[in-house]
Structure formats: C-alpha cells, structure tokens
The first five atom37 places (N, CA, C, CB, O) and aatype in JSON, in Angstrom:
{
  "aatype": [12, 1, 1, 14, 7, 0, 0, 0, 7, 19, 10, 10, 0, 10, 16, 10, 19, 7, 4, 7, 19, 14, 10, 16, 2, 3, 3, 10, 10, 10, 4, 2, 0, 0, 1, 13, 19, 16, 0, 15, 9, 0, 7, 16, 5, 2, 0, 10, 0, 9, 1, 0, 0, 7, 1, 14, 3, 6, 0, 0, 6, 1, 0, 19, 5, 0, 10, 7, 10, 0, 6, 7, 0, 0, 1, 16, 10, 8, 6, 19, 3, 5, 0, 0, 5, 0, 3, 9, 0, 17, 19, 0, 10, 10, 16, 0, 18, 6, 8, 0, 0, 5, 0, 0, 1, 15, 10, 10, 14, 3, 13, 14, 2, 10, 1, 7, 15, 7, 3, 6, 0, 9, 0, 0, 0, 1, 3, 19, 10, 3, 6, 0, 1, 10, 7, 10, 14, 14, 15, 4, 13, 19, 19, 14, 14, 7],
  "atom_mask": [
    [1, 1, 1, 1, 1],
    [1, 1, 1, 1, 1],
    [1, 1, 1, 1, 1],
    [1, 1, 1, 1, 1],
    [1, 1, 1, 0, 1],
    [1, 1, 1, 1, 1],
    [1, 1, 1, 1, 1],
    [1, 1, 1, 1, 1],
    [1, 1, 1, 0, 1],
    [1, 1, 1, 1, 1],
    [1, 1, 1, 1, 1],
    [1, 1, 1, 1, 1],
    [1, 1, 1, 1, 1],
    [1, 1, 1, 1, 1],
    [1, 1, 1, 1, 1],
    [1, 1, 1, 1, 1],
    [1, 1, 1, 1, 1],
    [1, 1, 1, 0, 1],
    [1, 1, 1, 1, 1],
    [1, 1, 1, 0, 1],
    [1, 1, 1, 1, 1],
    [1, 1, 1, 1, 1],
    [1, 1, 1, 1, 1],
    [1, 1, 1, 1, 1],
    [1, 1, 1, 1, 1],
    [1, 1, 1, 1, 1],
    [1, 1, 1, 1, 1],
    [1, 1, 1, 1, 1],
    [1, 1, 1, 1, 1],
    [1, 1, 1, 1, 1],
    [1, 1, 1, 1, 1],
    [1, 1, 1, 1, 1],
    [1, 1, 1, 1, 1],
    [1, 1, 1, 1, 1],
    [1, 1, 1, 1, 1],
    [1, 1, 1, 1, 1],
    [1, 1, 1, 1, 1],
    [1, 1, 1, 1, 1],
    [1, 1, 1, 1, 1],
    [1, 1, 1, 1, 1],
    [1, 1, 1, 1, 1],
    [1, 1, 1, 1, 1],
    [1, 1, 1, 0, 1],
    [1, 1, 1, 1, 1],
    [1, 1, 1, 1, 1],
    [1, 1, 1, 1, 1],
    [1, 1, 1, 1, 1],
    [1, 1, 1, 1, 1],
    [1, 1, 1, 1, 1],
    [1, 1, 1, 1, 1],
    [1, 1, 1, 1, 1],
    [1, 1, 1, 1, 1],
    [1, 1, 1, 1, 1],
    [1, 1, 1, 0, 1],
    [1, 1, 1, 1, 1],
    [1, 1, 1, 1, 1],
    [1, 1, 1, 1, 1],
    [1, 1, 1, 1, 1],
    [1, 1, 1, 1, 1],
    [1, 1, 1, 1, 1],
    [1, 1, 1, 1, 1],
    [1, 1, 1, 1, 1],
    [1, 1, 1, 1, 1],
    [1, 1, 1, 1, 1],
    [1, 1, 1, 1, 1],
    [1, 1, 1, 1, 1],
    [1, 1, 1, 1, 1],
    [1, 1, 1, 0, 1],
    [1, 1, 1, 1, 1],
    [1, 1, 1, 1, 1],
    [1, 1, 1, 1, 1],
    [1, 1, 1, 0, 1],
    [1, 1, 1, 1, 1],
    [1, 1, 1, 1, 1],
    [1, 1, 1, 1, 1],
    [1, 1, 1, 1, 1],
    [1, 1, 1, 1, 1],
    [1, 1, 1, 1, 1],
    [1, 1, 1, 1, 1],
    [1, 1, 1, 1, 1],
    [1, 1, 1, 1, 1],
    [1, 1, 1, 1, 1],
    [1, 1, 1, 1, 1],
    [1, 1, 1, 1, 1],
    [1, 1, 1, 1, 1],
    [1, 1, 1, 1, 1],
    [1, 1, 1, 1, 1],
    [1, 1, 1, 1, 1],
    [1, 1, 1, 1, 1],
    [1, 1, 1, 1, 1],
    [1, 1, 1, 1, 1],
    [1, 1, 1, 1, 1],
    [1, 1, 1, 1, 1],
    [1, 1, 1, 1, 1],
    [1, 1, 1, 1, 1],
    [1, 1, 1, 1, 1],
    [1, 1, 1, 1, 1],
    [1, 1, 1, 1, 1],
    [1, 1, 1, 1, 1],
    [1, 1, 1, 1, 1],
    [1, 1, 1, 1, 1],
    [1, 1, 1, 1, 1],
    [1, 1, 1, 1, 1],
    [1, 1, 1, 1, 1],
    [1, 1, 1, 1, 1],
    [1, 1, 1, 1, 1],
    [1, 1, 1, 1, 1],
    [1, 1, 1, 1, 1],
    [1, 1, 1, 1, 1],
    [1, 1, 1, 1, 1],
    [1, 1, 1, 1, 1],
    [1, 1, 1, 1, 1],
    [1, 1, 1, 1, 1],
    [1, 1, 1, 1, 1],
    [1, 1, 1, 1, 1],
    [1, 1, 1, 0, 1],
    [1, 1, 1, 1, 1],
    [1, 1, 1, 0, 1],
    [1, 1, 1, 1, 1],
    [1, 1, 1, 1, 1],
    [1, 1, 1, 1, 1],
    [1, 1, 1, 1, 1],
    [1, 1, 1, 1, 1],
    [1, 1, 1, 1, 1],
    [1, 1, 1, 1, 1],
    [1, 1, 1, 1, 1],
    [1, 1, 1, 1, 1],
    [1, 1, 1, 1, 1],
    [1, 1, 1, 1, 1],
    [1, 1, 1, 1, 1],
    [1, 1, 1, 1, 1],
    [1, 1, 1, 1, 1],
    [1, 1, 1, 1, 1],
    [1, 1, 1, 1, 1],
    [1, 1, 1, 0, 1],
    [1, 1, 1, 1, 1],
    [1, 1, 1, 1, 1],
    [1, 1, 1, 1, 1],
    [1, 1, 1, 1, 1],
    [1, 1, 1, 1, 1],
    [1, 1, 1, 1, 1],
    [1, 1, 1, 1, 1],
    [1, 1, 1, 1, 1],
    [1, 1, 1, 1, 1],
    [1, 1, 1, 1, 1],
    [1, 1, 1, 0, 1]
  ],
  "atom_positions": [
    [[75.11, 83.95, 4.25], [75.29, 85.37, 4.48], [74.17, 85.86, 5.4], [75.29, 86.15, 3.13], [73.0, 85.52, 5.22]],
    [[74.53, 86.62, 6.36], [73.57, 87.15, 7.32], [72.91, 88.39, 6.75], [74.26, 87.48, 8.67], [73.58, 89.3, 6.26]],
    [[71.6, 88.42, 6.81], [70.85, 89.54, 6.27], [70.86, 90.7, 7.25], [69.4, 89.11, 5.95], [70.61, 90.5, 8.44]],
    [[71.15, 91.93, 6.78], [71.12, 93.08, 7.68], [69.75, 93.22, 8.3], [71.51, 94.36, 6.93], [68.72, 93.03, 7.65]],
    [[69.75, 93.55, 9.56], [68.49, 93.76, 10.26], [67.89, 92.49, 10.82], [0.0, 0.0, 0.0], [66.79, 92.52, 11.38]],
    [[68.6, 91.36, 10.68], [68.06, 90.09, 11.17], [67.85, 90.14, 12.68], [68.99, 88.92, 10.81], [66.85, 89.64, 13.18]],
    [[68.78, 90.73, 13.39], [68.64, 90.83, 14.85], [67.42, 91.68, 15.21], [69.92, 91.43, 15.48], [66.68, 91.34, 16.13]],
    [[67.23, 92.76, 14.49], [66.06, 93.6, 14.74], [64.78, 92.83, 14.45], [66.11, 94.88, 13.89], [63.79, 92.98, 15.16]],
    [[64.8, 92.0, 13.4], [63.63, 91.19, 13.06], [63.32, 90.18, 14.15], [0.0, 0.0, 0.0], [62.16, 89.95, 14.48]],
    [[64.36, 89.58, 14.7], [64.16, 88.62, 15.79], [63.59, 89.33, 17.01], [65.48, 87.91, 16.16], [62.66, 88.83, 17.64]],
    [[64.14, 90.49, 17.34], [63.64, 91.28, 18.46], [62.18, 91.66, 18.23], [64.5, 92.54, 18.67], [61.35, 91.58, 19.15]],
    [[61.87, 92.07, 17.03], [60.51, 92.43, 16.69], [59.59, 91.22, 16.83], [60.44, 93.0, 15.27], [58.49, 91.33, 17.37]],
    [[60.04, 90.07, 16.35], [59.24, 88.85, 16.45], [58.96, 88.51, 17.91], [59.95, 87.68, 15.76], [57.83, 88.16, 18.27]],
    [[59.98, 88.62, 18.74], [59.79, 88.33, 20.17], [58.81, 89.31, 20.8], [61.13, 88.37, 20.9], [57.99, 88.94, 21.64]],
    [[58.91, 90.56, 20.39], [58.0, 91.58, 20.91], [56.56, 91.26, 20.51], [58.4, 92.98, 20.41], [55.65, 91.32, 21.34]],
    [[56.36, 90.93, 19.24], [55.02, 90.64, 18.76], [54.47, 89.35, 19.36], [55.01, 90.54, 17.25], [53.29, 89.27, 19.69]],
    [[55.33, 88.33, 19.5], [54.89, 87.09, 20.11], [54.48, 87.34, 21.55], [56.0, 86.03, 20.05], [53.5, 86.78, 22.03]],
    [[55.22, 88.18, 22.23], [54.89, 88.53, 23.61], [53.53, 89.2, 23.72], [0.0, 0.0, 0.0], [52.89, 89.15, 24.77]],
    [[53.07, 89.82, 22.63], [51.75, 90.46, 22.63], [50.66, 89.48, 22.21], [51.75, 91.67, 21.7], [49.49, 89.85, 22.16]],
    [[51.03, 88.24, 21.9], [50.06, 87.25, 21.51], [49.62, 87.36, 20.06], [0.0, 0.0, 0.0], [48.57, 86.82, 19.71]],
    [[50.38, 88.04, 19.22], [50.04, 88.2, 17.82], [50.59, 87.02, 17.03], [50.58, 89.55, 17.26], [51.8, 86.77, 17.07]],
    [[49.73, 86.27, 16.31], [50.25, 85.15, 15.51], [51.09, 85.7, 14.36], [49.09, 84.26, 14.97], [50.69, 86.67, 13.7]],
    [[52.23, 85.1, 14.11], [53.15, 85.63, 13.11], [53.45, 84.61, 12.03], [54.44, 86.08, 13.77], [53.55, 83.41, 12.28]],
    [[53.59, 85.11, 10.84], [54.12, 84.32, 9.74], [55.37, 85.06, 9.25], [53.06, 84.13, 8.58], [55.63, 86.19, 9.67]],
    [[56.12, 84.43, 8.39], [57.28, 85.11, 7.81], [56.84, 86.37, 7.06], [58.04, 84.15, 6.85], [57.51, 87.4, 7.12]],
    [[55.72, 86.27, 6.35], [55.22, 87.44, 5.63], [54.85, 88.58, 6.58], [54.02, 87.07, 4.79], [55.08, 89.75, 6.27]],
    [[54.28, 88.24, 7.75], [53.96, 89.27, 8.74], [55.22, 90.02, 9.17], [53.27, 88.64, 9.96], [55.23, 91.25, 9.28]],
    [[56.27, 89.27, 9.42], [57.53, 89.89, 9.84], [58.12, 90.76, 8.73], [58.55, 88.82, 10.25], [58.63, 91.84, 9.0]],
    [[58.04, 90.27, 7.49], [58.55, 91.06, 6.37], [57.75, 92.35, 6.21], [58.5, 90.24, 5.07], [58.32, 93.42, 5.99]],
    [[56.43, 92.25, 6.3], [55.6, 93.45, 6.2], [55.91, 94.44, 7.32], [54.1, 93.08, 6.22], [55.96, 95.65, 7.11]],
    [[56.11, 93.91, 8.51], [56.44, 94.76, 9.64], [57.79, 95.46, 9.43], [56.46, 93.94, 10.94], [57.93, 96.65, 9.71]],
    [[58.76, 94.73, 8.96], [60.07, 95.33, 8.68], [59.96, 96.39, 7.59], [61.09, 94.25, 8.27], [60.58, 97.45, 7.69]],
    [[59.18, 96.11, 6.55], [58.99, 97.09, 5.48], [58.32, 98.35, 6.03], [58.14, 96.49, 4.34], [58.67, 99.46, 5.64]],
    [[57.36, 98.18, 6.93], [56.69, 99.33, 7.54], [57.68, 100.18, 8.32], [55.55, 98.87, 8.46], [57.61, 101.41, 8.29]],
    [[58.59, 99.53, 9.01], [59.62, 100.28, 9.75], [60.54, 101.05, 8.8], [60.45, 99.33, 10.64], [60.89, 102.2, 9.05]],
    [[60.93, 100.4, 7.7], [61.77, 101.07, 6.71], [61.05, 102.31, 6.16], [62.13, 100.11, 5.56], [61.65, 103.38, 6.07]],
    [[59.79, 102.16, 5.78], [59.04, 103.28, 5.21], [58.86, 104.39, 6.24], [57.67, 102.81, 4.69], [59.04, 105.57, 5.93]],
    [[58.51, 104.01, 7.45], [58.34, 105.01, 8.51], [59.62, 105.79, 8.75], [57.88, 104.33, 9.81], [59.59, 107.01, 8.9]],
    [[60.74, 105.09, 8.79], [62.03, 105.76, 8.99], [62.4, 106.63, 7.79], [63.14, 104.72, 9.23], [62.97, 107.7, 7.96]],
    [[62.07, 106.16, 6.59], [62.34, 106.96, 5.39], [61.55, 108.26, 5.4], [62.02, 106.16, 4.13], [62.08, 109.32, 5.07]],
    [[60.29, 108.17, 5.77], [59.45, 109.37, 5.85], [60.02, 110.35, 6.87], [57.99, 109.0, 6.22], [60.14, 111.54, 6.6]],
    [[60.38, 109.85, 8.05], [60.94, 110.72, 9.09], [62.25, 111.36, 8.61], [61.19, 109.92, 10.39], [62.47, 112.55, 8.83]],
    [[63.1, 110.57, 7.97], [64.37, 111.09, 7.47], [64.18, 112.14, 6.38], [0.0, 0.0, 0.0], [64.9, 113.13, 6.34]],
    [[63.22, 111.9, 5.51], [62.96, 112.86, 4.43], [62.36, 114.15, 4.98], [62.02, 112.25, 3.39], [62.69, 115.24, 4.52]],
    [[61.47, 114.03, 5.97], [60.93, 115.24, 6.6], [62.05, 116.07, 7.21], [59.87, 114.87, 7.68], [62.06, 117.29, 7.12]],
    [[62.99, 115.39, 7.84], [64.15, 116.07, 8.41], [64.96, 116.75, 7.31], [65.04, 115.07, 9.2], [65.38, 117.9, 7.45]],
    [[65.18, 116.04, 6.21], [65.94, 116.59, 5.09], [65.24, 117.8, 4.48], [66.17, 115.52, 4.02], [65.88, 118.78, 4.12]],
    [[63.91, 117.73, 4.36], [63.16, 118.86, 3.83], [63.3, 120.09, 4.74], [61.68, 118.5, 3.67], [63.43, 121.21, 4.25]],
    [[63.29, 119.87, 6.05], [63.46, 120.98, 6.99], [64.86, 121.57, 6.88], [63.19, 120.51, 8.44], [65.04, 122.79, 6.97]],
    [[65.85, 120.72, 6.7], [67.23, 121.19, 6.56], [67.39, 122.01, 5.29], [68.22, 119.99, 6.55], [68.06, 123.04, 5.28]],
    [[66.76, 121.55, 4.21], [66.82, 122.31, 2.96], [66.13, 123.66, 3.12], [66.17, 121.51, 1.81], [66.64, 124.68, 2.64]],
    [[64.99, 123.68, 3.79], [64.27, 124.94, 4.02], [65.09, 125.9, 4.87], [62.92, 124.67, 4.7], [64.91, 127.12, 4.79]],
    [[65.99, 125.35, 5.7], [66.86, 126.18, 6.53], [68.08, 126.68, 5.75], [67.32, 125.4, 7.77], [68.95, 127.35, 6.3]],
    [[68.13, 126.36, 4.45], [69.2, 126.88, 3.61], [70.46, 126.04, 3.57], [0.0, 0.0, 0.0], [71.53, 126.56, 3.25]],
    [[70.36, 124.76, 3.89], [71.52, 123.88, 3.86], [71.29, 122.73, 2.88], [71.83, 123.33, 5.29], [71.09, 121.59, 3.3]],
    [[71.3, 123.02, 1.57], [70.95, 122.01, 0.57], [71.91, 120.82, 0.51], [70.89, 122.65, -0.77], [71.47, 119.7, 0.24]],
    [[73.19, 121.03, 0.76], [74.13, 119.91, 0.72], [73.85, 118.91, 1.83], [75.57, 120.41, 0.84], [73.86, 117.7, 1.6]],
    [[73.61, 119.42, 3.05], [73.28, 118.54, 4.16], [71.93, 117.84, 3.91], [73.23, 119.34, 5.49], [71.77, 116.67, 4.24]],
    [[70.99, 118.58, 3.34], [69.68, 117.99, 3.02], [69.84, 116.84, 2.03], [68.73, 119.06, 2.46], [69.17, 115.81, 2.16]],
    [[70.7, 117.02, 1.05], [70.92, 115.96, 0.06], [71.52, 114.72, 0.71], [71.85, 116.46, -1.08], [71.16, 113.59, 0.37]],
    [[72.45, 114.92, 1.65], [73.03, 113.77, 2.37], [71.96, 113.01, 3.14], [74.14, 114.25, 3.34], [71.92, 111.78, 3.1]],
    [[71.09, 113.74, 3.82], [70.01, 113.09, 4.57], [69.02, 112.42, 3.63], [69.27, 114.12, 5.46], [68.47, 111.36, 3.94]],
    [[68.8, 113.03, 2.48], [67.88, 112.44, 1.5], [68.41, 111.12, 0.96], [67.63, 113.42, 0.33], [67.64, 110.2, 0.72]],
    [[69.71, 111.03, 0.77], [70.32, 109.78, 0.31], [70.07, 108.68, 1.34], [71.84, 109.95, 0.05], [69.74, 107.55, 0.99]],
    [[70.23, 109.02, 2.61], [69.96, 108.04, 3.67], [68.49, 107.63, 3.67], [70.35, 108.62, 5.06], [68.17, 106.44, 3.79]],
    [[67.6, 108.59, 3.53], [66.16, 108.29, 3.52], [65.78, 107.46, 2.3], [65.35, 109.59, 3.53], [64.94, 106.57, 2.39]],
    [[66.42, 107.75, 1.17], [66.16, 106.96, -0.04], [66.62, 105.52, 0.16], [66.86, 107.59, -1.26], [65.96, 104.58, -0.3]],
    [[67.75, 105.34, 0.82], [68.23, 103.99, 1.12], [67.24, 103.21, 1.98], [0.0, 0.0, 0.0], [67.04, 102.01, 1.77]],
    [[66.64, 103.89, 2.93], [65.63, 103.24, 3.77], [64.39, 102.87, 2.95], [65.23, 104.16, 4.94], [63.83, 101.79, 3.12]],
    [[63.98, 103.76, 2.06], [62.83, 103.46, 1.2], [63.13, 102.26, 0.31], [62.47, 104.69, 0.34], [62.28, 101.39, 0.13]],
    [[64.32, 102.22, -0.24], [64.71, 101.09, -1.1], [64.77, 99.8, -0.29], [66.07, 101.36, -1.79], [64.48, 98.73, -0.82]],
    [[65.15, 99.89, 0.98], [65.13, 98.73, 1.86], [63.71, 98.2, 2.01], [0.0, 0.0, 0.0], [63.5, 96.98, 2.06]],
    [[62.74, 99.1, 2.09], [61.34, 98.69, 2.17], [60.93, 97.94, 0.91], [60.43, 99.9, 2.38], [60.27, 96.91, 0.98]],
    [[61.32, 98.46, -0.24], [60.96, 97.81, -1.51], [61.56, 96.41, -1.6], [61.44, 98.66, -2.7], [60.88, 95.46, -1.99]],
    [[62.83, 96.28, -1.24], [63.47, 94.96, -1.29], [62.76, 93.99, -0.34], [64.98, 95.06, -0.91], [62.53, 92.83, -0.69]],
    [[62.41, 94.47, 0.83], [61.74, 93.62, 1.82], [60.35, 93.23, 1.31], [61.62, 94.34, 3.18], [59.95, 92.07, 1.45]],
    [[59.63, 94.16, 0.73], [58.29, 93.85, 0.21], [58.34, 92.79, -0.88], [57.63, 95.12, -0.32], [57.43, 91.97, -0.99]],
    [[59.37, 92.81, -1.68], [59.46, 91.83, -2.77], [59.88, 90.45, -2.29], [60.44, 92.32, -3.81], [59.92, 89.5, -3.07]],
    [[60.21, 90.33, -1.0], [60.48, 89.02, -0.41], [59.2, 88.35, 0.08], [61.46, 89.17, 0.75], [59.19, 87.15, 0.37]],
    [[58.12, 89.11, 0.17], [56.83, 88.57, 0.63], [56.3, 87.61, -0.43], [55.81, 89.72, 0.91], [56.41, 87.87, -1.63]],
    [[55.7, 86.5, 0.02], [55.13, 85.52, -0.9], [54.12, 86.18, -1.83], [54.46, 84.37, -0.12], [53.42, 87.11, -1.44]],
    [[54.07, 85.69, -3.06], [53.19, 86.25, -4.08], [51.74, 86.33, -3.61], [53.27, 85.41, -5.36], [51.06, 87.33, -3.85]],
    [[51.25, 85.29, -2.93], [49.86, 85.28, -2.48], [49.58, 86.41, -1.49], [49.52, 83.94, -1.83], [48.48, 86.97, -1.49]],
    [[50.54, 86.76, -0.66], [50.35, 87.81, 0.35], [50.48, 89.21, -0.25], [51.36, 87.64, 1.47], [50.16, 90.2, 0.41]],
    [[50.94, 89.3, -1.49], [51.11, 90.61, -2.11], [49.8, 91.27, -2.5], [51.98, 90.48, -3.32], [49.78, 92.43, -2.92]],
    [[48.7, 90.54, -2.38], [47.38, 91.14, -2.63], [46.82, 91.79, -1.37], [46.41, 90.08, -3.15], [45.82, 92.49, -1.43]],
    [[47.46, 91.55, -0.25], [47.01, 92.1, 1.03], [47.05, 93.62, 1.0], [47.88, 91.56, 2.18], [47.97, 94.21, 0.43]],
    [[46.07, 94.25, 1.62], [46.0, 95.72, 1.63], [47.24, 96.34, 2.26], [44.75, 96.18, 2.38], [47.69, 97.4, 1.81]],
    [[47.8, 95.7, 3.28], [49.0, 96.25, 3.92], [50.17, 96.25, 2.94], [49.37, 95.45, 5.18], [50.95, 97.21, 2.91]],
    [[50.32, 95.18, 2.15], [51.43, 95.1, 1.19], [51.28, 96.19, 0.14], [51.48, 93.7, 0.51], [52.23, 96.91, -0.17]],
    [[50.07, 96.32, -0.4], [49.82, 97.32, -1.45], [50.06, 98.73, -0.9], [48.38, 97.19, -2.0], [50.68, 99.56, -1.55]],
    [[49.56, 98.98, 0.31], [49.74, 100.3, 0.92], [51.21, 100.6, 1.18], [48.95, 100.4, 2.23], [51.67, 101.72, 0.94]],
    [[51.94, 99.61, 1.66], [53.37, 99.83, 1.93], [54.15, 100.07, 0.64], [53.97, 98.63, 2.68], [55.06, 100.9, 0.61]],
    [[53.8, 99.37, -0.42], [54.49, 99.59, -1.7], [54.22, 101.01, -2.2], [54.03, 98.55, -2.76], [55.13, 101.69, -2.68]],
    [[52.98, 101.45, -2.09], [52.64, 102.81, -2.52], [53.33, 103.85, -1.63], [51.11, 103.02, -2.49], [53.83, 104.85, -2.13]],
    [[53.35, 103.6, -0.33], [54.03, 104.51, 0.59], [55.52, 104.59, 0.27], [53.83, 104.06, 2.06], [56.11, 105.67, 0.3]],
    [[56.14, 103.43, -0.05], [57.55, 103.42, -0.45], [57.75, 104.32, -1.66], [58.02, 101.98, -0.77], [58.67, 105.13, -1.7]],
    [[56.87, 104.17, -2.67], [57.04, 104.96, -3.9], [56.98, 106.45, -3.61], [55.95, 104.58, -4.93], [57.79, 107.22, -4.14]],
    [[56.04, 106.87, -2.78], [55.93, 108.3, -2.43], [57.14, 108.76, -1.6], [54.63, 108.55, -1.65], [57.68, 109.84, -1.83]],
    [[57.55, 107.92, -0.64], [58.7, 108.28, 0.2], [59.97, 108.41, -0.65], [58.9, 107.24, 1.31], [60.76, 109.32, -0.45]],
    [[60.15, 107.49, -1.58], [61.32, 107.54, -2.46], [61.29, 108.8, -3.33], [61.39, 106.28, -3.35], [62.32, 109.45, -3.52]],
    [[60.11, 109.14, -3.85], [59.99, 110.35, -4.66], [60.34, 111.58, -3.84], [58.57, 110.47, -5.23], [61.03, 112.48, -4.32]],
    [[59.86, 111.62, -2.6], [60.14, 112.77, -1.75], [61.64, 112.92, -1.5], [59.39, 112.64, -0.41], [62.18, 114.02, -1.56]],
    [[62.3, 111.81, -1.22], [63.75, 111.86, -0.99], [64.48, 112.27, -2.26], [64.27, 110.49, -0.5], [65.4, 113.09, -2.22]],
    [[64.07, 111.71, -3.38], [64.73, 112.06, -4.66], [64.55, 113.54, -5.0], [64.16, 111.2, -5.8], [65.4, 114.12, -5.68]],
    [[63.46, 114.15, -4.53], [63.21, 115.56, -4.85], [64.29, 116.48, -4.29], [61.85, 115.98, -4.32], [64.41, 117.63, -4.71]],
    [[65.07, 115.97, -3.34], [66.13, 116.76, -2.72], [67.5, 116.52, -3.33], [66.19, 116.47, -1.24], [68.49, 117.13, -2.93]],
    [[67.55, 115.61, -4.32], [68.83, 115.24, -4.91], [69.04, 115.94, -6.25], [68.91, 113.72, -5.08], [68.09, 116.09, -7.03]],
    [[70.26, 116.36, -6.53], [70.52, 117.09, -7.77], [70.31, 116.26, -9.04], [71.93, 117.61, -7.76], [70.11, 116.82, -10.11]],
    [[70.34, 114.93, -8.93], [70.16, 114.07, -10.1], [68.7, 113.97, -10.54], [70.7, 112.69, -9.81], [68.41, 113.36, -11.57]],
    [[67.78, 114.55, -9.78], [66.36, 114.46, -10.09], [65.72, 115.85, -10.13], [65.65, 113.57, -9.06], [64.82, 116.14, -9.35]],
    [[66.2, 116.73, -11.04], [65.67, 118.1, -11.06], [64.19, 118.17, -11.39], [66.45, 118.93, -12.06], [63.52, 119.13, -11.01]],
    [[63.66, 117.17, -12.1], [62.24, 117.19, -12.46], [61.34, 116.96, -11.24], [61.96, 116.13, -13.51], [60.14, 117.22, -11.31]],
    [[61.9, 116.47, -10.13], [61.13, 116.23, -8.91], [61.26, 117.37, -7.9], [61.56, 114.94, -8.27], [60.57, 117.38, -6.88]],
    [[62.15, 118.32, -8.18], [62.4, 119.4, -7.23], [61.12, 120.09, -6.85], [63.39, 120.41, -7.81], [60.32, 120.45, -7.72]],
    [[60.92, 120.29, -5.57], [59.74, 120.98, -5.07], [58.55, 120.08, -4.8], [0.0, 0.0, 0.0], [57.52, 120.54, -4.31]],
    [[58.67, 118.78, -5.1], [57.54, 117.87, -4.89], [57.64, 117.1, -3.59], [57.43, 116.9, -6.04], [56.78, 116.26, -3.3]],
    [[58.67, 117.36, -2.8], [58.91, 116.59, -1.59], [57.82, 116.64, -0.55], [0.0, 0.0, 0.0], [57.41, 115.61, -0.02]],
    [[57.33, 117.84, -0.25], [56.29, 117.97, 0.79], [55.01, 117.23, 0.38], [55.97, 119.46, 1.05], [54.39, 116.55, 1.2]],
    [[54.64, 117.37, -0.87], [53.43, 116.7, -1.36], [53.61, 115.18, -1.35], [53.09, 117.18, -2.8], [52.69, 114.45, -0.98]],
    [[54.77, 114.7, -1.75], [55.03, 113.27, -1.77], [55.07, 112.69, -0.36], [56.36, 112.98, -2.49], [54.58, 111.58, -0.13]],
    [[55.63, 113.43, 0.59], [55.66, 112.96, 1.98], [54.24, 112.89, 2.54], [56.54, 113.89, 2.86], [53.9, 111.94, 3.24]],
    [[53.43, 113.88, 2.24], [52.04, 113.86, 2.7], [51.31, 112.65, 2.13], [51.3, 115.17, 2.3], [50.54, 111.99, 2.83]],
    [[51.54, 112.35, 0.86], [50.91, 111.18, 0.23], [51.41, 109.89, 0.88], [51.19, 111.16, -1.28], [50.63, 108.96, 1.09]],
    [[52.7, 109.83, 1.18], [53.26, 108.63, 1.82], [52.64, 108.43, 3.2], [54.8, 108.76, 1.95], [52.28, 107.3, 3.56]],
    [[52.5, 109.5, 3.96], [51.89, 109.39, 5.3], [50.43, 108.93, 5.2], [51.97, 110.74, 6.04], [49.98, 108.1, 5.99]],
    [[49.7, 109.48, 4.23], [48.3, 109.13, 4.08], [48.13, 107.64, 3.76], [47.66, 109.97, 2.97], [47.3, 106.96, 4.37]],
    [[48.91, 107.14, 2.83], [48.76, 105.74, 2.43], [49.33, 104.81, 3.5], [49.46, 105.48, 1.09], [48.89, 103.67, 3.63]],
    [[50.29, 105.28, 4.27], [50.82, 104.48, 5.37], [49.74, 104.22, 6.42], [52.03, 105.19, 6.02], [49.75, 103.18, 7.08]],
    [[48.81, 105.16, 6.55], [47.7, 104.96, 7.48], [46.86, 103.74, 7.08], [46.81, 106.21, 7.52], [46.31, 103.06, 7.95]],
    [[46.75, 103.46, 5.78], [46.03, 102.26, 5.32], [46.76, 101.0, 5.79], [45.89, 102.27, 3.78], [46.11, 100.02, 6.18]],
    [[48.07, 101.01, 5.73], [48.85, 99.84, 6.15], [48.7, 99.6, 7.64], [50.32, 100.02, 5.79], [48.77, 98.45, 8.09]],
    [[48.49, 100.65, 8.41], [48.34, 100.52, 9.87], [47.14, 99.64, 10.24], [48.18, 101.9, 10.5], [47.12, 99.04, 11.31]],
    [[46.15, 99.58, 9.36], [44.95, 98.8, 9.65], [45.24, 97.3, 9.68], [43.88, 99.1, 8.61], [44.51, 96.55, 10.32]],
    [[46.29, 96.87, 8.98], [46.58, 95.45, 8.89], [47.8, 94.98, 9.65], [0.0, 0.0, 0.0], [48.15, 93.8, 9.6]],
    [[48.46, 95.88, 10.35], [49.7, 95.52, 11.04], [49.68, 96.05, 12.48], [50.92, 96.08, 10.29], [49.01, 97.04, 12.77]],
    [[50.42, 95.39, 13.37], [50.49, 95.88, 14.76], [51.14, 97.26, 14.83], [51.27, 94.88, 15.64], [52.0, 97.58, 14.01]],
    [[50.75, 98.08, 15.8], [51.32, 99.42, 15.95], [52.85, 99.41, 16.09], [50.72, 100.1, 17.15], [53.51, 100.35, 15.66]],
    [[53.4, 98.36, 16.68], [54.85, 98.31, 16.87], [55.61, 98.29, 15.55], [55.23, 97.08, 17.69], [56.81, 98.57, 15.52]],
    [[54.94, 97.97, 14.46], [55.6, 97.95, 13.15], [55.9, 99.36, 12.64], [54.72, 97.21, 12.13], [56.66, 99.52, 11.68]],
    [[55.33, 100.36, 13.27], [55.49, 101.73, 12.78], [56.3, 102.6, 13.73], [54.14, 102.36, 12.56], [56.31, 103.82, 13.62]],
    [[56.98, 101.94, 14.66], [57.85, 102.64, 15.61], [59.27, 102.5, 15.12], [57.68, 102.08, 17.07], [59.76, 101.39, 14.9]],
    [[59.93, 103.62, 14.95], [61.31, 103.6, 14.5], [62.21, 103.7, 15.73], [61.6, 104.77, 13.49], [62.1, 104.65, 16.51]],
    [[63.1, 102.71, 15.9], [64.02, 102.8, 17.05], [64.9, 104.03, 16.96], [64.88, 101.54, 17.13], [65.29, 104.42, 15.86]],
    [[65.22, 104.65, 18.08], [66.1, 105.82, 18.03], [67.49, 105.44, 17.52], [66.21, 106.47, 19.42], [67.96, 104.32, 17.71]],
    [[68.11, 106.4, 16.88], [69.47, 106.15, 16.43], [69.67, 106.55, 15.1], [0.0, 0.0, 0.0], [70.77, 106.41, 14.56]]
  ]
}
C-alpha cells in the first residue's frame, strides 16, 4: 500500500539532499511531521478568523481539516525510531501537535470544554514549534500552497 504523501517526502528528500543535508529516515519523518503541524497551525488560524467573522459552521469545517493535519503529524511522529524520540525536535513537534489539535478542537461542537481556548493553544503551538526549528532544516516548515 502506498503511503499518502510519499511523493512529497521524496521531493522533500531531493530538496534536502540538494542542500547537502545528511538525511536519515527519521529526519524525513520529523520533517514531514513539522510540515503537518505547520499546516495545521495555519489552517486553525484561518478557522479562528472565520469564526470571529461570524461563520461558525465554515470555521468548524476548516477546523476538522486542521485537526486531520495535526493527527497526521502524530501518526508520523510515532513512526520515528524509539531512540530518536528523545530528540528535542521530536519532543517539540509532539507538544506542538498537542496544542494545534487542541486549538482545532476548540472550534468543534463536540468539544465544548475547549471553546475559547483556540487562540491560546495556537500561540503555544507556535512557541514550541520554534524549538523544533533549531533541529530541522527551514524547508521542513514551509507549507506548499494548495
């Protein structure tokens, strides 16, 4: 079975190799997780703005998409070898995922206890994502348009 995003991973690997960055499978997984988290944060920020504009149904739809991206980060992080899970980038990305997921959930009707916590959770996700930037190439935090 072909894993979703495999083509993007190959493209990313070629990009990083072209920059002379030594890569391991764990490096690629961490980079993919960083992209998922970055996209989730951007999507949730968009959803929060839509909700503030008085369109809660549309905001919830966008939040579901952002939550899916956050969950993609979690699945990818759990594919990283156990030894690499002590790395600061892995820990930071896992924490950023948790905050990003909370922010997205705050916009969904099934999580009324989180309502109103989205802005704070997104700020926390962005802050901890900065820690992950120290251990990964900048290209890992660029979300392709689309």
